[in-house]
C-alpha positions in Angstrom: 0.0 0.0 0.0 2.9 2.4 0.7 4.1 2.4 -2.9 0.6 3.2 -4.1 0.3 6.3 -1.9 3.8 7.3 -2.9 2.6 7.4 -6.5 -0.5 9.3 -5.9 1.1 12.1 -4.0 3.4 13.3 -6.8 0.4 13.2 -9.2 -1.6 15.4 -6.9 1.3 17.8 -6.6 1.7 18.0 -10.4 -2.0 18.6 -10.7 -1.8 21.4 -8.3 1.0 23.1 -10.3 -1.0 22.8 -13.5 -4.2 24.0 -11.8 -2.4 27.1 -10.5 -1.0 27.8 -13.9 -4.5 27.5 -15.5 -6.2 29.6 -12.8 -3.6 32.3 -13.2 -4.2 32.3 -17.0 -8.0 32.7 -16.4 -7.4 35.6 -14.1 -5.1 37.2 -16.5 -7.8 37.0 -19.2 -10.6 38.2 -16.9 -11.9 41.7 -17.8 -10.8 44.6 -15.6 -13.2 45.2 -12.8 -14.5 48.6 -11.5 -15.3 47.0 -8.1 -13.9 49.1 -5.3 -14.0 48.9 -1.5 -17.0 50.8 -0.2 -16.4 52.3 3.2 -18.9 52.0 6.1 -19.4 55.8 6.2 -22.2 57.3 4.1 -23.8 60.7 3.8 -27.3 62.1 3.3 -27.7 64.1 0.2 -30.7 66.3 0.7 -31.9 68.8 -1.9 -34.3 71.1 0.0 -32.6 74.3 -1.2 -33.0 76.8 -4.1 -29.3 77.4 -4.5 -27.8 73.9 -4.7 -25.3 72.9 -7.4 -26.1 70.1 -10.0 -25.6 66.6 -8.7 -22.4 66.1 -10.6 -20.8 68.6 -8.3 -21.2 66.3 -5.4 -19.1 63.5 -6.9 -15.6 65.0 -6.3 -16.6 66.0 -2.7 -17.7 62.4 -2.0 -14.6 60.9 -3.5 -12.2 63.1 -1.6 -14.0 62.5 1.6 -13.7 58.7 1.2 -17.5 58.3 1.2 -18.9 55.5 -0.9 -22.5 55.4 0.3 -25.2 58.0 -0.2 -28.8 58.3 1.0 -31.2 60.2 -1.3 -34.7 61.3 -0.2 -36.3 60.7 -3.5 -35.6 59.1 -6.9 -34.7 62.3 -8.7 -33.7 61.2 -12.3 -30.9 63.7 -12.8 -29.4 62.7 -9.4 -29.6 59.0 -10.2 -28.0 59.5 -13.6 -25.2 61.5 -12.0 -24.3 58.4 -9.9 -24.3 56.1 -12.8 -21.1 53.9 -13.1 -19.6 55.5 -10.0 -19.8 52.5 -7.8 -21.4 54.6 -5.0 -24.1 52.7 -3.2 -27.4 54.5 -2.9 -30.3 54.3 -0.5 -33.2 55.8 -2.4 -36.1 57.3 -0.6 -39.7 56.5 -1.4 -41.4 59.8 -0.5 -44.2 60.0 2.1 -46.7 61.3 -0.5 -46.5 58.0 -2.6 -46.9 55.6 0.3 -50.6 55.1 -0.3 -50.0 54.4 -4.0 -47.2 51.9 -3.4 -49.1 50.1 -0.7 -51.0 48.6 -3.5 -49.1 45.8 -5.3 -49.9 47.2 -8.8 -48.9 50.7 -7.6 -45.6 49.4 -6.2 -44.8 47.6 -9.5 -45.6 50.8 -11.5 -43.5 53.0 -9.2 -40.5 50.7 -9.5 -40.8 50.6 -13.3 -40.9 54.4 -13.5 -38.4 55.4 -10.8 -35.9 52.6 -10.2 -35.6 50.0 -13.0 -34.6 52.5 -15.7 -31.4 53.3 -13.8 -30.2 49.7 -13.1 -27.7 48.3 -13.2 -25.4 51.3 -13.9 -26.6 53.2 -10.8 -25.9 51.1 -7.8 -29.2 51.2 -5.8 -28.9 48.9 -2.8 -32.0 49.9 -0.7 -35.3 51.7 -0.8 -36.2 53.7 2.3 -40.0 53.9 2.5 -41.0 57.2 4.1 -39.0 59.0 6.7 -39.8 59.1 10.5 -43.4 58.0 9.7 -44.3 56.5 13.0 -43.4 59.6 15.0 -45.4 61.9 12.7 -49.0 62.9 13.0 -50.4 61.3 9.8 -52.3 58.2 10.8 -52.9 57.2 7.1 -49.1 57.2 6.5 -48.6 55.0 9.6 -51.2 52.5 8.4 -49.7 52.4 4.9 -46.1 52.1 6.0 -45.7 48.3 6.3 -48.1 47.5 3.4 -45.9 49.8 1.2 -42.7 48.1 2.4 -44.2 44.6 1.7 -45.6 45.6 -1.7 -42.3 47.1 -2.8 -40.4 44.0 -1.6 -42.8 41.7 -3.5 -42.4 43.8 -6.7 -38.6 43.6 -6.3 -38.9 39.8 -5.8 -41.0 39.5 -9.0 -38.2 41.4 -10.8 -35.5 39.1 -9.3 -34.0 42.2 -7.5 -34.9 41.3 -3.9 -31.4 40.1 -3.2 -29.9 43.2 -4.7 -32.2 45.9 -3.2 -33.4 45.9 0.4 -36.5 47.6 1.6 -36.6 49.5 4.9 -37.7 52.7 6.6 -36.0 55.3 8.8 -37.2 55.9 12.4 -36.8 58.9 14.6 -35.4 57.8 18.0 -38.7 59.2 19.3 -40.0 55.7 18.8 -38.3 54.9 22.1 -40.3 55.4 25.2 -37.3 54.7 27.4 -33.7 55.2 26.3 -31.6 55.5 29.5 -29.9 53.5 30.6 -29.4 51.7 27.3 -30.3 48.3 28.9 -33.8 49.8 29.7 -34.4 50.7 26.1 -38.0 50.1 25.1 -40.4 51.3 22.3 -43.4 53.4 23.0 -46.3 51.1 23.8 -48.6 52.8 21.4 -46.2 52.1 18.5 -45.7 48.4 19.3 -48.6 47.2 17.1 -46.7 48.8 14.1 -43.1 48.1 15.1 -43.5 44.4 15.9 -44.7 43.4 12.4 -42.1 45.7 10.9 -39.4 43.9 12.8 -40.8 40.6 11.5 -40.4 42.0 8.0 -36.8 43.0 8.6 -36.0 39.5 10.1 -37.7 37.8 7.1 -36.1 39.9 4.4 -32.7 40.6 6.0 -33.1 44.4 5.7 -31.6 46.7 8.3 -33.5 48.7 11.0 -32.7 52.4 10.4 -32.6 55.0 13.1 -32.0 58.8 12.8 -29.9 59.3 15.9 -28.9 62.8 17.0 -26.9 63.3 20.2 -27.3 67.0 19.5 -31.0 66.9 20.4 -30.5 64.8 23.5 -27.8 67.3 24.7 -29.9 70.3 23.8 -32.8 69.0 25.8 -30.6 68.2 28.9 -27.4 70.2 28.8 -27.0 69.9 32.6 -27.5 66.1 32.7 -25.3 65.3 29.6 -21.7 66.3 29.3 -20.9 68.1 26.0 -17.9 65.9 25.4 -20.1 62.8 25.8 -22.5 64.1 23.1 -19.6 65.2 20.8 -18.1 61.7 20.9 -14.8 62.9 22.3 -12.5 59.9 22.6 -10.9 61.3 25.8 -14.2 61.4 27.7 -14.3 58.8 30.5 -17.8 57.6 29.4 -20.9 56.4 31.3 -21.5 52.9 32.7 -24.7 51.0 32.5 -25.1 49.5 35.9 -27.6 46.9 34.7 -25.2 45.3 32.2 -21.8 46.4 33.4 -21.2 47.8 29.9 -19.3 51.1 29.5 -20.5 53.7 27.0 -17.8 56.0 25.7 -20.2 58.3 23.9 -23.9 59.1 23.5 -24.3 57.8 20.0 -23.4 54.2 20.8 -25.6 54.5 23.9 -28.5 55.5 21.7 -27.9 52.7 19.3 -27.8 50.1 22.1 -31.0 51.5 23.6 -32.6 50.7 20.2 -31.1 47.2 20.2 -32.5 46.6 23.7 -35.9 47.9 22.6 -35.9 45.5 19.7 -35.1 42.6 22.0 -37.9 43.6 24.4 -40.4 43.8 21.6 -39.4 40.9 19.4 -36.8 38.6 20.7 -36.7 36.5 17.5 -36.0 39.5 15.3 -33.4 40.8 17.8 -31.2 37.8 16.9 -30.9 38.8 13.2 -31.8 42.4 12.7 -29.0 45.0 12.4 -29.4 48.6 13.3 -27.8 51.2 11.0 -27.7 55.0 11.6 -29.5 56.6 8.7 -28.9 60.1 9.9 -26.7 61.8 12.5 -24.9 65.1 12.6 -24.5 68.4 14.4 -25.5 71.9 13.2 -22.9 74.6 12.6 -25.3 77.5 13.3 -28.7 78.1 14.8 -31.1 80.5 16.4 -30.2 82.6 19.4 -31.4 79.8 21.8 -29.3 77.2 19.9 -26.0 78.2 21.4 -24.3 74.8 20.9 -24.9 74.8 17.2 -21.5 76.2 16.3 -18.9 75.4 13.6 -16.5 74.2 16.3 -18.9 71.7 17.8 -20.0 70.5 14.3 -16.4 69.9 13.3 -15.7 68.0 16.5 -18.8 65.8 16.2 -18.4 64.9 12.6 -14.6 64.4 12.9 -15.1 62.1 15.9 -17.9 60.3 14.1 -15.7 59.6 11.1 -12.9 58.4 13.3 -15.3 56.1 15.2 -16.7 54.5 12.0 -13.2 54.1 10.6 -12.3 51.9 13.6 -14.6 49.2 12.3 -15.9 48.6 15.8 -19.4 48.0 17.0 -21.3 49.2 20.1 -20.7 47.9 23.6 -23.7 45.5 23.2 -22.8 44.5 19.6 -19.0 44.8 19.4 -18.8 42.5 16.4 -21.2 44.5 14.2 -19.3 47.5 12.8 -21.1 50.8 12.8 -22.7 51.8 9.6 -23.5 55.5 9.6 -24.9 58.2 7.3 -23.7 61.7 8.1 -26.3 64.4 7.9 -25.7 66.2 5.5 -23.7 66.9 2.4 -24.9 70.5 1.9 -26.6 73.3 3.9 -30.2 73.4 2.6 -31.6 76.9 2.8 -35.3 76.2 2.4 -35.7 73.6 5.1 -38.4 74.6 7.5 -38.0 74.8 11.3 -35.4 76.4 13.5 -32.2 77.9 11.9 -30.2 74.8 12.8 -32.2 72.7 10.3 -30.6 74.7 7.5 -27.0 74.3 8.8 -26.2 70.6 9.0 -24.1 70.5 5.8 -20.4 69.8 5.5 -20.4 72.1 2.4 -22.0 75.3 1.3 -23.9 75.3 -2.0 -20.7 76.6 -3.7 -18.8 73.5 -2.6 -16.7 75.4 -0.1 -16.5 73.8 3.4 -18.6 75.1 6.2 -15.8 74.2 8.6 -12.6 72.1 8.7 -12.6 68.5 9.8 -9.7 67.1 11.9 -10.3 63.7 10.4 -11.6 62.0 7.3 -11.7 58.2 6.7 -8.9 56.4 4.8 -9.8 54.7 1.6 -8.9 51.2 2.8 -11.0 48.8 4.9 -10.2 48.9 8.6 -8.0 51.9 7.9 -7.9 55.3 9.4 -5.5 57.9 10.4 -5.0 61.5 10.6 -5.3 62.9 7.1 -3.6 66.1 8.0 -2.5 68.7 5.5 0.7 69.3 7.5 1.8 72.2 9.6 0.7 72.6 13.2 -3.0 72.7 12.8 -3.6 69.0 12.4 -6.7 69.7 10.3 -7.8 68.3 7.0 -9.1 71.1 4.8 -12.1 69.7 3.1 -12.0 72.6 0.7 -9.4 70.5 -1.1 -12.3 68.2 -2.1 -13.5 70.8 -4.6 -10.0 71.4 -6.0 -8.5 68.0 -6.3 -9.0 66.2 -9.7 -10.5 62.7 -9.6 -9.4 59.9 -11.9 -12.3 58.3 -13.7 -12.6 54.5 -14.2 -12.4 55.0 -18.0 -9.0 56.7 -17.6 -7.7 53.6 -16.0 -8.9 51.2 -18.8 -5.7 51.4 -20.9 -3.5 50.6 -17.9 -5.8 47.8 -16.9 -5.8 46.3 -20.4 -2.0 46.5 -20.6 -1.7 44.9 -17.1 -4.0 42.0 -18.0 -2.4 41.2 -21.3 1.1 41.5 -19.8 0.4 39.0 -17.1 -1.3 36.7 -19.7 1.8 36.8 -21.8 4.0 36.0 -18.8 1.9 32.9 -18.0 1.7 31.8 -21.6 5.5 31.8 -21.6 5.7 29.8 -18.4 2.9 27.3 -19.2 5.0 25.0 -21.5 7.7 24.6 -18.9 5.1 23.7 -16.3 3.5 21.2 -18.6 7.0 19.6 -19.2 7.5 19.6 -15.5 4.2 17.7 -15.1 5.1 15.2 -17.8 8.5 14.5 -16.3 7.3 14.4 -12.8 
């Protein structure tokens, strides 16, 4: 038996050499791919303004900030076309005013055909967000139509064989929580449980994320004496706050808010809690406000968003879910001058409409997974000037095609030269 095994092992080795050669040849012949790493950080691109630039102007800003995910609030055709072949992943909003229509299966199919399907696959749409903060609004008809609209859109995507490509979800205001402190006591409002429990079942069944709009700014503004500003601004040097019930330590208010929502999900639907992931669909800090909004300053906004980007770049989760990296969408790309409400609502943007920065960030994410670092421009300031985003040229994928073609054919030639020697080696072996 020993001689038999002794003969088989060299044959196996020779086969491996030949397989490696053939695999390398296949890879060399494979077409160049435009696939790129998409970071966990996203941004909200709102258009509630009368002085905003065309959507093409957003692309160099996103590229130079290292942002590969964008949330849109409606399926504006010009905006969807601008993101064609960029590789940027889009969450596309289904506006509140169409929820009644898309709650009907025929209406959902019609809406998809008119607003989503024409842009696929060139525009990388990965999710539909049905309505925004519907459950905490005052429109009972919207509340009733929310889940039927989500289900009808998912069914329409399934019929088009797109349900594995495009998720269906909705974004919630953290006002859905009746209790949020300590995080372990997190619980949904009792009056919303009849709506939230079946929505959680939908998420568990379809694999879509539970989205929350989480703003430490609002929590701090409501209780500046009870919440330390550094805790709300996500300052890494702040000692944090313990949760006595679980023994978990919370370094900042944002992760505490997220874990409060996780605990609320577990209390409402334990089966869904095992599989549903929370993602932050909005978070940010205003750079200006009314006279009574004294903490809405450029300095605080810069600190919050810089710390947020650093936090996401660490690829870490919350104290309760440390193995689930944070996925966050910053609010927002631009200041939007026609948004209603207090002045702060019009000052969440990283950029002014002319693409100049509202303030300077001390950190932006690196362009590699798990990466990070201080992207300083040098000198003593330690700040990254995001005005550079509007000045720096970007390299398009098409510009790289000649290089990629040359690289592929070069490696193919190398392996074609080596292949006869490997075959001879196999024959002689």
